[in-house]
N, C-alpha and C positions, 0 to 999 in steps of 0.2 A: 821697410824704410829704405829708402835708396840713397846712396854715398855719390855724389857726383865729381867726378875728376880727382879720386883720391890720390894723394901723392905721398909717398912714405918718406917720412922726418928721420927716422930711425929705428933701430931695436936697443932696447936697454934694459939691461939686468940688474939686481940686487943680490948680492949673495955669492954664489957660484957653487954650493953646495947642493947636493940630490935635493930635486923638489924645490930648488928657489924660485924666483919670481922674474919674468921677462914681460917686458910691453912691447908692443909693437906699434907705434903713434903713426898716424895717418893725419893728415891735412886735406879737407873738402868741405864741400857743403852739402845738406840734406835736403834732397830734391823736394821733399813735403815741407810748408810751413809751419805746421802744427808746432813741431819741437822747440822751435825758437820762441814761441809763446808761453812756454812753462818751465817751471824752477828745475823740473827734473821729469823724465820719462823714462820708461820701462822698453829694452829692446833684445831680441835674439838672435844671439850669435848665429850666423848662417848655417857655418861648418857642421857645429854640435848640437845648435838649438838651446845652448846655455843660455837663459836669460840674465840680463844684468839693468843696474839702474844706472843713467848716467846723469850727471849735473851739470847745470854751467856755474862755474867758478873763476871769478877773475885771476890771472897768473899773478896780480900782484898780492892777491889775499892767500894763496898757496907760499908765496915765498916769506910770509909772516912767521915770526918763530914759533908761535902758538898753533900753527897750524900743521897737522901730520900729513908728510907728502914723501916719499921716499925716495925719488930718483930726481934730485934737483937736475942733473943733466937733462931731464925731459923740457923743464921750463927752460933753461938755456938755450935747447934749440928751436922751440916754439918762438922764442924772442929774437933769434938770429937774424 
């Protein structure tokens, strides 16, 4: 899967303790059309080959109190 014109949104973290979580967030388009037709899809991280699952989730849903999303700053950066 190829990401077209990736643009860094920012680096975000939660915690600050050893082994805390860090997110690198990018905006771009996926070259292949098939991921847009699915609710979720698996992909492998190019550097380490680690496999992950991506889901399409509307930003408004991630802001709902009953949805767990650990770094609201990511949402603010995506809607800025």
